C-alpha positions in Angstrom: -9.3 28.1 -25.2 -13.0 28.6 -24.0 -14.7 32.7 -24.0 -15.1 33.1 -20.4 -12.2 31.8 -17.6 -13.2 31.0 -14.8 -11.4 31.8 -11.5 -12.0 31.2 -8.3 -11.0 33.8 -5.4 -10.3 32.6 -1.6 -9.5 34.8 0.5 -11.4 36.0 3.7 -11.7 39.2 3.7 -14.6 40.7 1.9 -12.1 43.9 0.5 -9.9 42.0 -1.0 -12.1 39.7 -2.9 -13.8 43.3 -3.8 -10.5 44.0 -5.3 -9.2 40.9 -7.3 -12.5 41.2 -8.2 -12.3 44.8 -9.3 -9.2 44.0 -12.4 -10.4 40.6 -13.1 -13.5 41.0 -14.3 -12.6 43.7 -16.9 -10.1 41.4 -18.4 -13.2 38.8 -19.2 -13.0 37.2 -16.4 -15.9 35.3 -14.3 -15.2 35.8 -10.9 -17.2 32.5 -7.9 -16.2 34.1 -4.4 -15.3 31.8 -1.4 -14.9 33.5 1.8 -12.9 31.0 3.5 -11.7 27.3 3.2 -14.3 25.3 3.9 -17.0 27.3 1.2 -13.6 27.3 -1.7 -14.1 23.5 -1.5 -17.7 23.7 -1.8 -17.8 26.0 -4.3 -15.3 23.7 -6.6 -17.9 20.9 -5.6 -20.5 22.7 -7.7 -18.6 25.4 -10.6 -16.0 24.3 -13.2 -13.3 26.3 -11.7 -9.7 27.0 -14.7 -7.7 28.5 -11.5 -7.9 29.5 -7.7 -6.2 32.4 -6.0 -5.6 31.1 -2.4 -4.9 32.9 0.1 -2.7 31.6 2.5 -4.3 33.4 6.0 -7.7 32.2 6.5 -8.9 31.2 9.3 -10.1 27.5 10.6 -8.5 26.0 7.2 -5.7 27.7 6.0 -4.9 28.2 2.7 -2.0 25.3 2.0 -5.4 23.3 3.4 -7.0 23.9 1.2 -4.8 23.3 -1.3 -3.9 20.0 -0.1 -7.4 18.7 -0.5 -7.6 20.4 -3.7 -4.3 18.3 -5.0 -5.8 15.1 -3.1 -9.0 14.8 -5.5 -8.5 13.6 -8.1 -11.4 16.0 -9.8 -9.9 19.6 -8.6 -5.8 17.9 -8.5 -5.1 19.6 -12.2 -6.9 23.2 -11.7 -3.7 25.4 -11.6 -3.4 27.2 -7.8 -2.0 30.3 -7.3 -1.1 31.5 -3.8 -2.3 34.9 -2.4 -0.2 35.9 0.1 2.6 38.6 2.2 4.5 35.6 3.1 8.3 35.8 2.9 9.9 33.2 4.6 11.3 30.7 2.4 10.1 28.2 4.6 6.7 28.5 4.1 6.9 28.9 1.0 8.5 26.0 0.4 5.8 24.0 2.4 2.9 26.1 -1.0 4.8 24.4 -3.4 5.2 20.9 -1.8 1.1 20.8 -1.3 0.9 21.9 -4.9 1.1 25.5 -5.2 1.3 26.8 -8.6 2.7 30.5 -7.9 2.7 33.2 -6.1 1.1 36.6 -6.0 2.5 39.2 -3.4 0.1 41.3 -1.3 -0.6 44.0 -1.5 -1.6 42.4 -5.1 -0.4 44.6 -7.6 -2.7 44.9 -11.1 -0.4 44.7 -13.4 1.7 41.6 -12.4 -2.3 39.9 -11.0 -3.0 40.1 -14.4 0.0 38.3 -16.6 0.1 35.6 -13.9 -3.0 34.7 -14.3 -2.9 35.0 -18.4 -0.1 33.0 -18.3 -0.8 30.0 -15.9 -4.2 29.8 -18.0 -3.1 29.3 -21.0 -0.2 26.6 -19.4 -3.3 25.0 -18.1 -5.6 25.1 -21.1 -2.2 23.5 -23.3 -1.7 21.2 -20.3 -5.4 19.3 -20.1 -5.2 19.3 -24.2 -2.4 17.6 -23.2 -3.8 14.9 -21.1 -7.0 14.9 -23.2 -4.4 13.6 -26.3 -2.6 11.6 -23.5 -6.2 10.0 -22.3 -7.3 9.5 -26.0 -4.2 7.7 -27.0 -4.2 5.3 -24.1 -7.4 4.5 -25.0 -7.1 4.2 -28.7 -3.6 1.7 -27.8 -5.8 -0.2 -26.1 -7.7 -1.0 -29.6 -7.5 -4.0 -31.8 -9.3 -1.8 -34.8 -6.0 0.7 -36.4 -6.9 4.5 -36.2 -5.0 7.5 -37.9 -6.4 10.9 -38.3 -4.6 12.8 -41.5 -4.4 16.1 -42.9 -6.5 17.1 -46.0 -3.4 15.9 -47.7 -3.8 12.6 -46.3 -0.6 12.8 -44.2 -0.9 10.7 -41.4 -1.3 13.4 -37.8 -2.0 10.5 -35.3 -2.2 7.1 -35.1 -3.1 4.0 -33.0 -0.2 0.9 -32.1 -2.5 -1.4 -33.6 -2.3 0.6 -37.6 1.6 1.1 -37.5 1.4 -2.7 -37.1 -1.2 -3.7 -39.5 0.4 -1.5 -42.3 3.8 -2.4 -41.0 5.3 1.3 -40.4 7.8 1.9 -37.9 7.9 5.7 -37.7 4.5 7.5 -39.1 5.8 11.0 -39.2 5.2 12.5 -43.1 3.9 9.4 -43.9 1.0 9.3 -47.0 -2.3 6.7 -45.5 -3.3 6.6 -49.3 0.3 6.1 -51.3 1.1 4.1 -48.8 -2.5 1.5 -49.2 -1.9 1.5 -53.2 2.1 0.9 -53.1 1.7 -2.2 -50.8 -1.8 -3.4 -50.7 -4.4 -4.7 -53.0 -7.2 -2.0 -53.2 -10.7 -2.8 -53.1 -11.8 0.9 -54.8 -9.9 3.1 -57.4 -7.4 5.9 -56.1 -10.0 8.4 -57.2 -12.8 7.0 -55.8 -11.1 6.4 -52.9 -10.0 10.4 -52.6 -13.7 11.7 -53.6 -14.3 13.5 -50.3 -17.5 14.6 -51.2 -18.5 11.3 -49.6 -17.7 11.5 -46.3 -17.8 7.8 -45.5 -16.8 5.2 -47.1 -15.8 1.1 -46.7 -13.6 -0.9 -48.6 -11.3 -3.5 -48.1 -7.5 -4.1 -48.5 -5.7 -7.2 -48.7 -2.1 -8.3 -48.4 -1.4 -11.3 -50.0 -0.3 -14.6 -48.6 3.8 -14.6 -49.4 7.1 -16.2 -47.7 7.3 -13.2 -45.7 3.7 -12.7 -44.4 0.5 -14.4 -44.1 -2.9 -13.2 -45.4 -4.7 -9.7 -44.3 -7.4 -9.1 -45.2 -8.5 -5.3 -43.6 -12.2 -3.4 -43.8 -11.6 -0.2 -43.4 -13.9 3.0 -42.6 -13.1 6.2 -44.0 -14.9 8.8 -42.5 -14.0 13.1 -43.5 -14.7 15.2 -41.1 -15.5 18.8 -41.5 -16.6 22.2 -39.1 -19.4 23.6 -39.5 -18.2 26.0 -42.2 -18.1 23.0 -44.2 -14.1 23.3 -44.2 -12.3 19.7 -44.4 -10.6 19.2 -41.0 -9.2 15.3 -41.4 -10.0 12.4 -42.3 -10.1 9.4 -39.9 -9.1 5.8 -41.1 -10.3 2.7 -38.7 -9.3 -0.3 -39.6 -10.6 -3.4 -38.8 -8.4 -7.2 -39.7 -11.8 -9.5 -40.8 -9.0 -11.5 -42.0 -10.8 -14.8 -40.2 -13.8 -14.2 -41.8 -12.4 -13.6 -45.7 -11.0 -16.7 -45.4 -14.0 -18.7 -44.5 -16.1 -17.0 -46.5 -13.6 -18.2 -49.3 -13.4 -21.5 -48.3 -17.1 -21.9 -47.9 -17.1 -20.4 -51.6 -14.7 -22.6 -52.8 -16.5 -25.7 -51.4 -19.5 -24.5 -53.8 -17.6 -24.4 -56.6 -16.7 -27.2 -56.1 -19.2 -29.5 -55.4 -21.6 -27.6 -57.8 -18.7 -28.5 -60.4 -18.8 -32.2 -59.3 -22.4 -32.5 -59.3 -22.7 -30.8 -63.0 -21.1 -33.4 -64.9 -22.1 -36.7 -63.7 -26.0 -35.2 -63.5 -25.4 -34.1 -66.7 -24.8 -37.8 -68.4 -27.4 -38.9 -65.9 -29.7 -36.8 -68.0 -28.5 -37.6 -71.6 -28.6 -41.7 -70.9 -32.3 -41.2 -69.5 -32.9 -39.1 -73.2 -31.1 -41.8 -75.0 -33.9 -44.7 -73.0 -36.5 -42.5 -74.0 -35.7 -42.4 -77.4 -35.6 -46.3 -77.4 -32.3 -46.2 -79.0 -31.5 -49.2 -76.5 -34.4 -51.2 -77.1 -38.5 -50.4 -76.8 -40.0 -50.3 -73.5 -42.8 -51.4 -72.4 -46.1 -48.8 -69.9 -44.2 -49.6 -66.8 -40.7 -48.8 -67.7 -41.7 -45.8 -69.3 -43.2 -44.6 -65.8 -40.6 -45.3 -64.1 -37.9 -43.5 -66.5 -40.5 -40.3 -67.0 -40.2 -40.6 -62.8 -36.5 -40.6 -62.9 -36.7 -38.2 -66.0 -38.2 -35.6 -63.2 -36.1 -35.9 -60.4 -33.0 -35.5 -62.2 -34.5 -32.4 -63.6 -35.0 -30.9 -60.9 -32.2 -32.0 -59.6 -30.1 -29.9 -62.0 -32.2 -27.3 -61.6 -30.9 -26.8 -58.1 -27.2 -27.6 -59.1 -28.2 -24.3 -61.7 -28.9 -22.2 -59.1 -25.9 -23.0 -56.8 -23.8 -22.4 -59.9 -25.6 -18.6 -59.8 -25.4 -18.2 -56.5 -22.1 -19.2 -56.5 -21.1 -17.1 -59.7 -22.6 -13.9 -58.1 -21.3 -14.0 -54.3 -17.9 -14.3 -56.1 -18.2 -10.9 -58.3 -19.7 -10.0 -55.1 
């Protein structure tokens, strides 16, 4: 929780606000005052409020009306509201509960009861917001096509989205060691020691599932990010897996095509160059000057073509080892 929670105190009686303030401020709470329902709604617009202590009986706009407005606004509907009231009738309390009240404190306010209620409700509110934020995060990442897994320092999955379960064929991520799973079921482009070297905050590598009768080939590009706190302590390890199968297969096909073309050209060009050398050496009989010039021109073009093919072969070799 943050260091200082902000409480909006709403009451048309100034002395009641002062009393609540006297109880709450020494405990480290920050107080925002409102003397009417209209002012309370205005203060909610301009302040980040953690809890509302709301008087029920107020002129013009009652506490119940204020509460209905709070719950109707997406920006304020999650703020816990405690009704401060002298009402004892069950019917009145039911109305407050139906409007979205979280709890009641009776007037005259008892200091011990007030502090206990406030502390308890703020704690519940904090955990509720944390849960809501986690659910929002999960809703977003579950829609992302990339697989996302957050692991603890032992590489056990703490949280993940649906995509990573699909990519890695994991049914239940509980107690799953992600690194062990990768090296057990996939070809990994870096060794285990390099992957687990957390002195490097970011690294990228590939994992591959080969084509089989059970499943098609799958190429995943993995980005690993180390998350530390301000003190340099390791908090978590984030894995982001992206399906690059289409790109890798296309690259593989291009590579094979280049290899095939270059090797198919090398053999006949070698034969052509050899025959040209034999002609130039006079093995097939003497050549006149015009024939010699023609053979020389063919030889130059053949050598140029061989040079191009050799460069192409060198390019394909470099590509295959990169």
